[in-house]
N, C-alpha and C positions, 0 to 999 in steps of 0.2 A: 089517624093513628099518631101523628104528634102533638094532636090535641088532646087526646087520651094519656099518653104521657107525661104531657105539662100537667094535666089536671092530679095524677099520680104523685107527682114531684111536689105539688102543693099541698095535698095532703101530707104527704110525709113529713114536708116542712112543717106543718102545724104540728104534728105529733112529736117532731124533735124539740121543738120550742116548748111545747107543753112538758115534757118530759124534763128538758134542763132547767124550767121554773121549778118542776117539784124537787128535782135533787140540788136546788141551789147552785147551778151552773150558769156560767154566762151565756147569754143568747144573742151576744153581739155581732161584730163584724167576724168574717170568715178566718177561723184560725186563733182567734182571739183566747189567750190565757183564762183562768179564773184568778183568783186573789191570789193563790198560791204560787200562780206562774206556770198551772199545768193546763196544756192541751188535749182535748178529749175529741179523738176521733171515734167516728162508727164505721166498721167494715163491713159493708153490704153484699154478703156471698150467697148465691143464689142456690150452691150445691148443698148436699146433707151432710150433717158434722163427721158421718163415717168415712168421708172419701178421703184419700190421701192429700188432696190438695187442701182440703179444711181444716185437717190437722196440722196442716205445715202453715197454714194462714196463722192458726193461733200462736205456733211457735215462733212465727214472723213479729206478732203483735208481741210476745212476751219479751223478745230480745230488744226489741224498738225501746219498750219500757226501760229494761236493765240499762242499756247502753245512754239512753237519756237521763238517766237518774229520776226515772219516774216522772218525766217531766212532757213527754209525749205519752199517752196512754190510747190504745186502740181497745176498742169493745168491738168483740166479734158477733157476728148476727147472720147464722146460717138459715137457709131451706128458703131463701127470699123474702123472708118477713117485713124488709125494709123496702120490698118492690123487686122487680126483676131486674135484668142485667142493663136495658135500656133505661130504667127509672133510674137506677144506680147513676149511670154514667150522665145523663141530663143533670142530676143533683150536683154532679161532681162540676161538668161544665158550669153551672150557676153560681158555683162558691159554698157549696155546702160541706160540713166537716165530716167526707165519707172518703171512704176508699171502696174498692171493689177489684174484682177481678174476671176479667172478661178476654174473651177471642178479637182478633183484629179485625174481623168481620163486623162487629158490633159496635166498632168506632169509625164506621163509612158515614154516618151523620155529620161527622165532624173532620174526619181525614179520609177522602174517598179512598185514597189510594193504599190506604193500611189493608183494605179488605181483601188485597190479592194474595196475601199471607194463608188465607184459608181456603185460596182456589183447590180444586179438587185435582189429585195427583200432583200437585205443585212438587213437594219435597219427595227424593228418593229414600232420604234417611233423616234421623232424628238429629243428627251432628248439624245438617245444613239448618235448622231453627235457628243456633246460635249465630253460624255464619252470616245470617240474611240480619238477623237482628241489630248485631254490630257491626255491618257494613255503613257505607256513605247512604244508603237508602235507609238504614233503619235509624239513623241519626236525624236524617231529614225528616223521617214521620214524629220522633220524639220532638221536634221543633214545631212541625205544625201543628201538632196535638195541643201543645201550651200554648200556641196562638189561639187555640179554639177554647182553652180554659182547662185542659185536662194535662197533666202528668204522669206519663207512663214512667213508673220507677225504674222498671226493669228490662226496657226495651222492648218489651214483649217475644222474651226469651225463653219463658219455661215452655216443656213438653207437657199437655194436658194427656195425650194418649191417640192412639189411632183409631179412627172412627170406623164402626162397622154397622150392621143394620140388623137388629132385633124386631121379629114379626111374629103372625101367627102362620105364616107359609114362608117355605125357602124362597129365595128369589138371587139365584147362581147367576142369572143374565137379567138386563135390563127390560127381556121381555116378559119375565115374571112380576116384574114391580109395576108394570102397565095397570092402571086404573085401580093401585092400592091406595086405603087414605093413611098418607105418612104425616106423622108430625114433625114441624120445623119452627125454630123459633121465628120471631116476627122480624128477620134481616133478610132483605132482597137477595144476596148472595145464596143463602140456603135454599131459600124458594126456587131460583133459576136453577140450581144444582139438582135438586131432589125432580124438579120439573122434567131437567134434560134426561133424568134416568126414566123418566116415565110415569113417576108418581103423582096423585092427586095431593097436593100440600094440603096441611092445615096448622096453623099458628096457635099451639098451644103453650101454657105458661109450664116451665119445667116441673113445678111441684103440683100440676094438674093429669101429669102424663099417665102415671099409674091408672088414674079412675077411668081417662079415656080410653085407654087400652084394655081394661076389665070390662067396660061398657060396649064396645065394640066403635067409639067416636071415631077413633084412629085403628091403622090396622099395622101399624109396626111404627117405629123412631128409631135415629141415627145417634150415637153415641158411642165413646170408647167403652170397653168393659167395665174398667171399674167403677165407673159412673153408672151404667147399667145395674149391675149387680149390687151396689149400694142401695138403690134404690128402688132396687127389688123387681125390676120391670120382668127378668126371667120367670118370675112367679105367673104370670098371665100370659108371656109370650116364649114360646119355647125352640125356637128356632133363631140362630144366630148367623147371617150370612157374611162371609169374610170379605166385603166390597174392598176395605182398606181404602177409601175414597181419599180421606184427610190424615195427613199426620200432621197433628194440630199445636200449634202455639198458643201460648196465654199470656197474661201479663198483669202487673199490677196497676192500678190507677187509680188517681186522687185529683182532688181540685188544684189548679195551679195557683189560684188564689191562695189557697191555704197552704200550698208548698213555700209559695214566695214569705208568706207571715211568719214561716220558723225561720229558727237561726241557721248561719250557713252549718253549723257541726250538726245540727238535727236533721236537715235537708241532707247533708252525708250519709248522715247513719239511715236514714229510711233508704235511700239507693242501694248503699251496701249491702243493707238487708235484703231487700228485695232481689237483688241480685242472688245471694245465697239461698234466699228460698227458690229462685229459679232454679239453679244447679241443684239442690235437694231434691224438689219436686221431680225432676227430669231424671234423674236414678231413681227415685223408690217408684216412680210411675210404672217405669220399666219392668221392674220386679214383681210387680203389684199384677200386672196386666199378666203373667204367667201364672202367678197364685190363683188369680179370679177365673181365668179359663179352666183350669183343671177343679176348681170348685164347682164351676159351673156344669161341666160335664158331669160330674158326681151327681150332679142335684137334676139331671135329665133333660140338660138342653143339648140340642143337636147343633154342632158347628157344619157350616155348610162351605165345602171351597166354591167360590164366586171366578168367573172370566172377567178378570179386572183388566183386561185389556180392551173388550167391549165396554165395559163403564167408563173406562179412559176415553174412548172413542164417542161415546155417548155424550160425554160433558167436556168435550174440548169448545162446544160452540160457548160455553157459558163466559169465557174472558173476552168475548165480543160483543156481552152484553150491557156494559158499563161505559157509555162515551162519556161519564163524569170520571174516570181515569185519566191519567197523563198519557199523552201517546206514547207507545213502545213501552209502558209500564211492563208487560209480561216479559217482554225480551229483555228489560233490563233486569228484571230480579232472577230470571233462570241463568242470566249470565253471571251473576253474584255467586247463585247456590252452585253452579257447575264449573267453576273457573277453580 
């Protein structure tokens, strides 16, 4: 899997170099400005343009350009056209002029302890995301990510949504989940979690999920409602089981090398505007979740209440599956969350 991602990153790098040459832009060292002192960054976003997070990423890019006087330009690319989340993160770690928007579990290859933030039933409410993100644990994760070549601009503090399950049948308890072919991203935490729920997991890129669901390659997938609706998955699966297994944080990342190549003022603007992004997304996603639920009901989707206690019990073992995590990590983060 690692080799495959390295190949993807190399191919993406070649394409970017070709594009830079064609546009007369510099293709030198990370973050190197062109002749006019402009640094151009590419935002690799795996989500559809219609999603709230995608719209706010574009707003973030506009604010950065304005506040840097046009000296930092961010070109936003949606739908995973620059690679999936793993590809984008690896490109960042290698010093590419990239930004991306991913969850903590995707950071597991660089900072294993980050993944616990996406553990099943970790958070009781949305406010706890910010509480953990800006704690001593959150500060430590940002420092370790920087050492691994990745700058987490907003401390992984935005709310992406509460994850539910959409499929070709209801799954009110883990018993109904058994044997289902469920799409997961190629992230160990997700695979362990869905396996614990009883599913047979299959790793499929987000951009290919609609086809997989419509052709029966997968029986279902899990995601927050706005992402499900924006990708039109409800056109091919009519049952949403409200497992609510993850209250999900996400964050904006970029290359640490590129970040350090910028001026202190530009660095400050990027971090400040990333936090504005996180706060705005957190507010808007909560509103959107309510609106989308009404829309999906009106379009024939059936919402199924789930035995979340049964799902919580089934996934408790997940926290014991990662020996690479620091000793006592789960106890540490839950103490912070519930203090």
